[in-house]
C-alpha positions as CSV (number, residue, x, y, z in Angstrom):
1,M,0.0,0.0,0.0
2,T,1.4,3.4,-1.0
3,A,1.3,6.6,0.9
4,T,-0.8,8.0,-2.0
5,S,-3.5,5.4,-1.7
6,L,-3.6,5.9,2.0
7,L,-4.0,9.7,1.6
8,T,-6.6,9.2,-1.1
9,S,-8.7,7.1,1.3
10,L,-8.3,9.4,4.3
11,L,-9.0,12.8,2.6
12,P,-12.8,12.4,2.3
13,L,-13.0,11.6,6.0
14,V,-10.9,14.7,6.8
15,A,-13.4,16.8,4.8
16,D,-16.3,15.1,6.6
17,L,-15.0,16.3,10.0
18,S,-16.2,19.9,9.2
19,R,-19.6,18.8,7.8
20,E,-22.8,18.4,9.7
21,L,-23.8,14.8,9.1
22,P,-26.2,12.4,10.9
23,E,-24.2,10.1,13.2
24,G,-25.2,7.0,11.3
25,E,-24.2,8.4,7.9
26,R,-20.9,9.6,9.4
27,Y,-20.0,6.2,10.7
28,R,-21.3,4.5,7.5
29,R,-18.8,6.6,5.5
30,L,-16.1,5.7,7.9
31,L,-16.5,2.0,7.4
32,G,-16.9,2.4,3.7
33,A,-13.5,4.2,3.5
34,L,-12.0,1.5,5.8
35,R,-13.1,-1.3,3.4
36,A,-11.8,0.6,0.4
37,L,-8.4,1.1,2.1
38,L,-8.1,-2.4,3.5
39,P,-10.3,-4.8,1.5
40,C,-12.2,-7.2,3.7
41,D,-15.5,-9.1,3.9
42,A,-16.8,-7.2,7.0
43,A,-16.0,-4.2,9.2
44,A,-17.5,-2.9,12.4
45,L,-17.3,0.1,14.7
46,L,-18.1,-0.8,18.4
47,R,-18.4,1.5,21.4
48,L,-17.2,0.5,24.8
49,D,-20.1,0.6,27.2
50,G,-19.2,-0.7,30.7
51,D,-18.3,-4.4,30.3
52,C,-19.9,-4.6,26.8
53,L,-19.1,-3.6,23.3
54,V,-22.1,-2.0,21.4
55,P,-22.1,-2.1,17.6
56,L,-22.7,1.5,16.2
57,A,-22.2,0.6,12.6
58,V,-21.5,-2.5,10.6
59,D,-20.6,-3.1,6.9
60,G,-20.8,-6.6,5.6
61,L,-22.4,-8.1,8.7
62,S,-26.0,-9.1,9.2
63,T,-28.4,-6.4,10.4
64,D,-29.1,-8.1,13.7
65,T,-25.5,-7.5,14.7
66,L,-26.5,-3.9,15.5
67,G,-28.9,-5.2,18.2
68,R,-26.3,-7.4,19.9
69,R,-24.4,-6.5,23.1
70,F,-21.0,-8.3,23.2
71,R,-19.9,-8.9,26.8
72,I,-16.2,-8.5,26.7
73,S,-15.4,-11.3,29.2
74,E,-17.1,-13.8,26.9
75,H,-15.1,-12.8,23.7
76,P,-11.4,-13.3,24.1
77,R,-10.6,-11.7,20.7
78,F,-12.2,-8.5,21.9
79,Q,-10.3,-8.7,25.1
80,A,-7.0,-9.1,23.2
81,L,-7.8,-6.1,21.0
82,L,-8.6,-3.8,23.9
83,A,-5.5,-4.9,25.8
84,N,-3.2,-3.8,23.0
85,P,-3.0,-0.1,22.2
86,Q,-1.6,-1.0,18.8
87,P,-3.4,-2.9,15.9
88,T,-3.6,-6.6,16.4
89,R,-3.8,-9.3,13.6
90,F,-4.8,-12.8,14.8
91,A,-3.1,-15.8,13.3
92,A,-5.3,-17.6,10.7
93,D,-5.1,-20.7,12.8
94,S,-5.9,-18.9,16.1
95,E,-8.1,-21.0,18.4
96,L,-9.8,-18.0,19.9
97,P,-13.5,-17.9,18.8
98,D,-14.5,-15.0,16.6
99,P,-17.6,-13.1,17.7
100,Y,-18.7,-12.7,14.0
101,D,-18.6,-16.4,13.1
102,G,-21.8,-17.0,11.1
103,L,-22.7,-13.3,10.9
104,V,-21.1,-12.3,7.6
105,E,-23.9,-11.0,5.4
106,G,-25.3,-13.0,2.5
107,L,-23.8,-16.3,3.5
108,D,-26.1,-19.1,4.7
109,E,-23.3,-21.6,5.0
110,H,-21.6,-22.1,8.4
111,L,-18.5,-20.2,7.2
112,E,-16.2,-19.1,10.0
113,V,-14.1,-16.0,9.9
114,H,-10.6,-17.0,9.1
115,D,-8.7,-13.7,9.1
116,C,-9.3,-11.1,11.7
117,M,-7.6,-7.8,12.8
118,G,-8.6,-4.7,14.6
119,C,-7.5,-1.9,16.9
120,P,-8.8,0.1,19.9
121,L,-9.9,3.7,19.5
122,F,-9.0,6.4,22.0
123,V,-10.9,9.6,22.6
124,D,-9.3,12.2,24.9
125,E,-6.7,9.5,25.7
126,Q,-9.4,7.2,27.1
127,P,-10.4,3.8,25.5
128,W,-13.6,4.5,23.5
129,G,-14.2,1.3,21.4
130,L,-12.9,-0.8,18.6
131,L,-12.5,-1.0,14.8
132,T,-12.6,-4.6,13.5
133,L,-12.0,-6.1,10.1
134,D,-12.8,-9.7,9.2
135,A,-12.2,-11.9,6.1
136,L,-13.2,-15.4,5.1
137,N,-9.9,-15.8,3.2
138,P,-7.2,-16.8,5.8
139,E,-4.5,-14.9,3.9
140,R,-6.4,-11.7,3.1
141,F,-4.6,-9.5,5.6
142,E,-1.1,-11.0,5.3
143,P,0.3,-8.3,3.0
144,I,-1.3,-5.4,4.9
145,D,1.0,-3.0,6.8
146,L,-0.6,-2.6,10.3
147,S,0.6,1.0,10.3
148,A,-2.1,1.8,7.7
149,L,-4.7,0.6,10.1
150,Q,-3.1,2.6,12.9
151,A,-3.3,5.8,10.8
152,F,-6.9,5.1,9.9
153,A,-7.7,4.4,13.6
154,S,-6.4,7.9,14.5
155,L,-8.7,9.5,12.0
156,A,-11.6,7.3,13.1
157,A,-11.1,8.5,16.7
158,A,-11.1,12.1,15.4
159,T,-14.4,11.3,13.5
160,V,-16.0,9.8,16.7
161,S,-14.8,12.8,18.7
162,A,-16.2,15.3,16.2
163,A,-19.5,13.4,16.0
164,E,-19.8,13.5,19.8
165,R,-18.9,17.1,20.1
166,I,-21.4,18.1,17.4
167,D,-24.1,16.1,19.2
168,R,-23.3,17.8,22.6
169,L,-23.5,21.3,21.1
170,A,-26.9,20.5,19.5
171,L,-28.2,19.2,22.8
172,K,-26.9,22.2,24.7
173,A,-28.5,24.6,22.3
174,E,-32.0,23.1,22.9
175,D,-31.9,22.9,26.7
176,E,-28.5,22.7,28.3
177,H,-29.3,21.3,31.7
178,R,-32.0,18.8,30.6
179,R,-30.2,17.6,27.5
180,A,-27.0,17.1,29.4
181,E,-28.8,14.7,31.7
182,V,-30.4,12.9,28.8
183,Y,-27.0,12.6,27.0
184,R,-25.5,11.0,30.1
185,Q,-28.3,8.5,30.2
186,A,-28.0,7.8,26.5
187,S,-24.3,7.1,26.9
188,G,-25.1,3.7,28.5
189,Q,-26.3,4.4,32.1
190,Q,-29.9,3.5,31.5
191,P,-31.0,0.3,33.3
192,R,-31.6,-1.6,30.1
193,D,-31.1,-1.0,26.4
194,M,-33.8,0.3,24.1
195,V,-32.9,-1.3,20.8
196,G,-34.2,0.1,17.5
197,Q,-33.6,2.4,14.6
198,S,-37.0,2.7,13.0
199,K,-38.7,6.1,12.8
200,A,-41.4,5.0,15.2
201,H,-38.8,3.9,17.8
202,K,-36.8,7.1,17.3
203,R,-39.9,9.2,17.9
204,L,-40.6,7.3,21.1
205,V,-37.0,7.9,22.3
206,E,-37.3,11.6,21.5
207,E,-40.5,11.9,23.6
208,I,-38.9,10.0,26.5
209,N,-36.0,12.4,26.4
210,L,-38.4,15.4,26.2
211,V,-40.7,14.4,29.1
212,G,-38.0,12.7,31.2
213,G,-36.5,16.0,32.4
214,S,-39.9,17.2,33.7
215,D,-42.0,16.1,36.6
216,L,-45.1,15.6,34.5
217,T,-47.3,12.6,35.1
218,V,-46.9,10.2,32.1
219,L,-49.5,7.7,30.9
220,I,-47.9,5.0,28.8
221,T,-50.2,3.2,26.5
222,G,-49.8,0.4,24.0
223,E,-50.5,-3.3,23.4
224,T,-49.4,-6.1,25.7
225,G,-45.7,-6.9,25.3
226,V,-44.5,-3.7,23.6
227,G,-42.2,-2.8,26.6
228,K,-44.2,-0.2,28.6
229,E,-42.2,-1.0,31.7
230,L,-38.9,-0.5,29.9
231,V,-40.2,2.9,28.7
232,A,-41.1,3.8,32.3
233,Q,-37.5,2.9,33.4
234,A,-36.1,5.0,30.6
235,I,-38.2,8.0,31.7
236,H,-37.1,7.7,35.3
237,A,-33.4,7.3,34.2
238,A,-33.7,10.5,32.1
239,S,-35.2,12.5,35.1
240,K,-33.7,14.5,37.8
241,R,-35.0,11.8,40.2
242,A,-32.7,9.1,38.5
243,E,-30.6,8.7,41.7
244,Q,-33.8,8.1,43.7
245,P,-35.8,4.9,43.8
246,L,-38.2,3.7,41.0
247,I,-40.9,1.7,42.7
248,S,-43.3,-0.5,40.7
249,L,-46.7,-2.0,41.3
250,N,-48.7,-4.2,39.1
251,C,-52.3,-3.1,39.8
252,A,-53.8,-6.2,38.2
253,A,-52.0,-8.7,40.4
254,L,-53.7,-7.8,43.7
255,P,-57.4,-7.5,44.9
256,D,-58.6,-4.0,45.9
257,T,-57.9,-4.3,49.6
258,L,-54.3,-5.3,49.1
259,V,-53.8,-2.7,46.4
260,E,-54.7,0.0,48.9
261,S,-52.3,-1.5,51.5
262,E,-49.6,-1.8,48.9
263,L,-50.0,1.8,47.8
264,F,-50.7,3.6,51.0
265,G,-49.3,1.2,53.7
266,H,-51.1,0.1,56.8
267,V,-50.8,0.2,60.6
268,R,-50.8,-2.8,62.9
269,G,-54.3,-4.2,63.4
270,A,-55.7,-2.5,60.3
271,F,-57.0,-5.8,59.0
272,T,-56.5,-9.5,59.7
273,G,-52.9,-10.4,59.2
274,A,-51.6,-6.8,59.7
275,T,-49.2,-7.6,62.5
276,N,-46.9,-4.6,62.0
277,D,-46.9,-1.1,60.6
278,R,-45.9,-1.1,57.0
279,R,-45.0,1.7,54.5
280,G,-46.7,1.6,51.1
281,K,-45.3,2.1,47.7
282,F,-45.9,5.9,47.8
283,E,-43.7,6.3,50.9
284,L,-41.0,4.0,49.5
285,A,-40.9,6.1,46.3
286,D,-40.7,9.4,48.2
287,G,-38.3,11.7,46.2
288,G,-38.4,9.3,43.3
289,T,-40.8,7.7,40.8
290,L,-43.8,5.4,41.3
291,F,-44.7,3.2,38.3
292,L,-48.2,1.8,38.3
293,D,-48.6,-0.9,35.7
294,E,-52.0,-2.1,34.5
295,V,-53.5,1.1,36.0
296,G,-56.7,0.4,34.0
297,E,-57.5,-2.4,36.4
298,L,-58.0,-0.1,39.4
299,S,-61.4,0.0,41.0
300,L,-63.4,3.3,41.2
301,T,-62.8,3.3,45.0
302,V,-59.0,3.1,44.7
303,Q,-59.0,5.6,41.9
304,A,-60.7,8.1,44.2
305,K,-58.2,7.6,46.9
306,L,-55.3,7.8,44.5
307,L,-56.7,11.1,43.1
308,R,-56.6,12.7,46.5
309,V,-52.9,11.7,47.0
310,L,-52.0,13.1,43.5
311,Q,-53.8,16.3,44.2
312,S,-52.5,17.0,47.8
313,G,-49.4,14.9,48.1
314,Q,-50.7,13.5,51.3
315,L,-51.8,10.0,52.3
316,Q,-53.1,8.0,55.2
317,R,-52.0,4.5,55.9
318,L,-54.9,2.0,56.2
319,G,-56.2,2.0,59.8
320,S,-54.5,5.4,60.6
321,D,-55.7,9.0,60.7
322,K,-52.1,10.4,60.5
323,E,-51.2,12.2,57.3
324,H,-47.9,11.5,55.5
325,R,-46.6,13.9,52.9
326,V,-44.8,12.5,49.9
327,D,-43.0,13.9,46.8
328,V,-43.5,11.3,44.1
329,R,-43.5,11.5,40.3
330,L,-46.1,9.1,38.9
331,I,-45.8,7.1,35.7
332,A,-48.7,4.8,34.8
333,A,-49.2,2.2,32.0
334,T,-52.2,0.4,30.5
335,N,-53.2,-1.6,27.4
336,R,-56.8,-0.4,27.8
337,D,-58.4,2.6,26.1
338,L,-59.1,4.6,29.2
339,A,-61.0,7.3,27.4
340,E,-63.4,4.7,26.3
341,E,-63.6,3.3,29.8
342,V,-64.5,6.8,31.0
343,R,-67.3,7.1,28.4
344,N,-68.7,3.8,29.6
345,G,-68.6,4.8,33.3
346,R,-65.9,2.3,34.3
347,Y,-63.2,4.9,35.0
348,R,-63.2,8.3,36.7
349,A,-62.8,11.2,34.3
350,D,-61.0,13.3,36.8
351,F,-58.5,10.5,37.6
352,Y,-58.0,9.8,33.9
353,H,-57.2,13.5,33.2
354,R,-54.8,13.5,36.2
355,L,-53.0,10.5,34.8
356,S,-52.8,11.6,31.1
357,V,-50.9,14.9,31.5
358,Y,-48.4,13.5,29.0
359,P,-49.8,10.5,27.1
360,L,-47.1,8.3,25.5
361,L,-48.0,5.6,23.0
362,V,-45.5,2.8,22.6
363,P,-45.6,1.5,19.0
364,A,-46.4,-2.2,18.3
365,L,-43.6,-4.3,16.9
366,R,-45.3,-4.7,13.6
367,D,-45.1,-0.9,13.1
368,R,-41.3,-0.8,13.7
369,G,-40.2,-2.4,10.4
370,R,-36.7,-3.9,10.5
371,D,-36.3,-3.3,14.2
372,V,-37.4,-6.9,14.6
373,L,-34.0,-8.0,13.3
374,L,-32.1,-5.7,15.7
375,L,-34.2,-6.9,18.6
376,S,-33.6,-10.5,17.4
377,G,-29.9,-9.8,17.5
378,F,-30.2,-8.6,21.1
379,F,-32.0,-11.7,22.2
380,L,-29.8,-14.0,20.1
381,E,-26.7,-12.7,21.9
382,Q,-28.4,-13.1,25.3
383,N,-29.3,-16.7,24.5
384,R,-25.9,-17.4,22.9
385,S,-24.3,-16.4,26.2
386,R,-26.7,-18.4,28.4
387,M,-26.3,-21.5,26.2
388,G,-22.5,-21.3,26.0
389,L,-22.5,-21.2,22.2
390,G,-19.8,-19.7,19.9
391,S,-22.4,-18.1,17.6
392,L,-26.2,-18.1,17.4
393,R,-27.5,-16.7,14.1
394,L,-30.5,-16.5,11.8
395,T,-30.6,-17.8,8.3
396,S,-31.9,-15.6,5.5
397,D,-35.2,-17.4,5.4
398,A,-35.6,-17.0,9.2
399,Q,-35.0,-13.2,8.8
400,T,-37.6,-13.1,6.1
401,A,-40.1,-15.0,8.3
402,L,-39.5,-12.6,11.2
403,L,-40.1,-9.6,9.0
404,A,-43.3,-11.1,7.5
405,Y,-44.9,-12.1,10.8
406,D,-47.5,-9.8,12.5
407,W,-46.3,-10.1,16.1
408,P,-49.6,-10.0,18.1
409,G,-47.5,-10.5,21.3
410,N,-45.0,-7.8,20.3
411,V,-41.4,-7.7,21.7
412,R,-42.2,-10.1,24.5
413,E,-43.4,-12.7,22.0
414,L,-40.2,-12.2,20.0
415,E,-38.0,-12.6,23.1
416,H,-39.8,-15.9,24.0
417,L,-39.7,-17.2,20.5
418,I,-35.9,-16.7,20.1
419,G,-35.2,-18.4,23.5
420,R,-37.6,-21.3,22.8
421,S,-36.3,-21.8,19.2
422,A,-32.7,-21.7,20.2
423,L,-33.2,-24.3,22.9
424,K,-35.2,-26.7,20.6
425,A,-32.7,-26.3,17.8
426,L,-29.8,-27.1,20.1
427,G,-31.6,-30.1,21.4
428,R,-31.9,-31.5,17.9
429,C,-28.1,-31.4,17.4
430,P,-26.4,-34.8,18.0
431,V,-23.1,-32.9,18.5
432,R,-22.9,-29.5,20.2
433,P,-22.2,-27.1,17.3
434,K,-19.8,-24.2,17.3
435,I,-22.3,-22.1,15.2
436,L,-26.0,-22.7,15.7
437,S,-28.2,-21.3,12.9
438,L,-32.0,-20.8,13.4
439,S,-34.0,-21.4,10.2
440,A,-37.6,-20.4,9.5
441,Q,-38.6,-24.0,10.3
442,D,-36.9,-23.7,13.7
443,L,-38.9,-20.5,14.4
444,D,-42.2,-22.3,13.5
445,L,-44.1,-19.0,13.1
446,P,-47.8,-19.2,12.3
447,Q,-48.6,-18.2,8.7
448,S,-50.0,-14.7,8.2
449,P,-53.5,-14.5,6.6
450,E,-52.0,-13.5,3.2
451,Q,-49.7,-16.6,3.3
452,S,-52.5,-19.0,4.2
453,P,-54.2,-20.9,1.3
454,A,-57.2,-19.1,-0.1
455,P,-60.6,-20.6,1.0
456,S,-62.1,-23.0,-1.5
457,S,-65.1,-21.7,-3.4
458,A,-66.8,-24.9,-2.3
459,S,-66.6,-23.7,1.3
460,P,-68.9,-20.7,1.6
461,A,-68.5,-18.1,4.3
462,P,-70.8,-18.6,7.3
463,A,-74.1,-17.0,6.7
464,L,-75.3,-14.2,9.0
465,E,-79.0,-14.4,8.1
466,G,-81.1,-14.8,11.2
467,V,-78.5,-13.3,13.5
468,A,-80.1,-10.5,15.5
469,G,-80.2,-9.0,18.9
470,D,-78.1,-6.7,21.1
471,L,-74.5,-6.4,19.9
472,R,-73.0,-6.4,23.4
473,E,-74.9,-9.6,24.3
474,A,-73.7,-11.3,21.2
475,M,-70.1,-10.3,21.9
476,D,-70.4,-11.5,25.5
477,D,-71.8,-14.8,24.3
478,F,-68.9,-15.2,21.7
479,Q,-66.3,-14.4,24.4
480,R,-67.9,-16.8,26.8
481,K,-67.7,-19.7,24.2
482,L,-64.1,-18.9,23.4
483,I,-63.1,-19.0,27.0
484,V,-65.0,-22.2,27.7
485,A,-63.4,-23.9,24.7
486,S,-59.9,-22.8,25.6
487,L,-60.4,-24.0,29.2
488,E,-61.5,-27.4,28.0
489,R,-58.5,-27.7,25.7
490,H,-56.2,-27.0,28.7
491,Q,-58.0,-29.1,31.3
492,H,-59.3,-26.0,33.0
493,N,-55.8,-24.6,33.5
494,W,-56.5,-20.8,33.6
495,A,-52.9,-19.7,33.1
496,S,-52.6,-21.8,29.9
497,A,-55.9,-20.6,28.6
498,A,-54.9,-17.0,29.2
499,R,-51.7,-17.5,27.2
500,E,-53.6,-19.0,24.3
501,L,-56.1,-16.2,24.3
502,G,-53.4,-13.5,24.5
503,L,-54.6,-12.2,27.9
504,D,-53.0,-11.6,31.3
505,R,-54.1,-14.2,33.8
506,A,-55.7,-11.5,36.0
507,N,-57.6,-10.0,33.1
508,L,-59.0,-13.3,32.0
509,G,-60.2,-13.9,35.6
510,R,-62.0,-10.6,35.7
511,M,-63.5,-11.2,32.3
512,A,-64.7,-14.7,33.3
513,R,-66.4,-13.2,36.5
514,R,-68.1,-10.6,34.4
515,L,-69.4,-13.2,32.0
516,G,-70.6,-15.5,34.8
517,L,-68.0,-18.2,34.3
518,K,-66.6,-18.0,37.9
């Protein structure tokens, strides 16, 4: 490699340093220039985040790689790269497992990476992350002068530093104090990752950052399994109360009397079994955040008592006349349409308006496009680690199946599917594989309606003639028959029936009581 070719590759990146570019585009150009300078089958830029490496951009690797979080202690090649301040090239016959085995894009065969090199990036003299290059040809990097990679790494560090400084200035211009806190949280200090790159996901993250710095009450809505609790955690982490406790309560898991005790506490002798004074969730969350999940399940009585606490900041423990003052930020979540519940008289209008100061809708997984592949990568890496595999990947037909499926159970369904499919696929292997690939057959996803065979013309649709009567009664009757049939299939196991019907166990119980089945 000549000095001229090196300069030719680096000059566009130098020009980019003074340009305002989206972070993703800046990093895409960086990896494109790297592959032009040092031909390889795949390249990646990874940021150091605690004890993990987080992919920020990949070129030549499968899309789901961006959703993975590589725990450094589980990947000896990454450990070796971070331990050496200079570029490292691994021997073609190195026995150290490669984190990218099976992840090179466009290859369904179990081809392993045979040539690998990389180097750490330093920003402000502190380790920031890694640049990695991989090739399937074991001799690809043999003629390469490692000093060229070192030169490129220096410019890459400057690119990263410029991108981060531009981002900080933009955040400061909008709202210096609040955005500084959000930036700190976005740099890896949130309790859990929020994985996604779709427009719907980015809008959600923007709203979380916007409302996080305030003390407004937030009502999180969305279908079951979309991650409403994760959103609540992110809001708390982006708030000025982040160092204080986040206390959670699932309102659907307890009967009314216990909900009151859990929320407000009780004194000794308040009811049978109350042998000691006990603080409730509000007092435990004093100074921090209280997250009420399934808030749509609260009775009208409990709603009235909660409203008083939200208005005055004062509460009484069950069995006591003493007032306790609390300073709590409330976040609530529900999969119900509370406005409709208010119209039907099943929810207090004043309590609903007190909850929905800032409504936040979490998008369904089917509305997040290719985020399903990033989330799959996140869950694949988790399961790879748990199962002690070298690599756990998706074949191209599995990726197609994931993108085509409608995901009625959302992210939770995807998480369970990946774990279940990986375990079953491993169980079918006579010998423990180094690389385990999940195919569409392994995933065993139900066919979507458009994939199902068209109904035969000899099988007419059921006629509706003669069907009459009150619509609500007809719907209740239909629900009653569905529940009874599901219970019979599951030998009257209510938990199994709830899973089949796509309902929470507590919700199914309440519905059954309303329909006269319990």
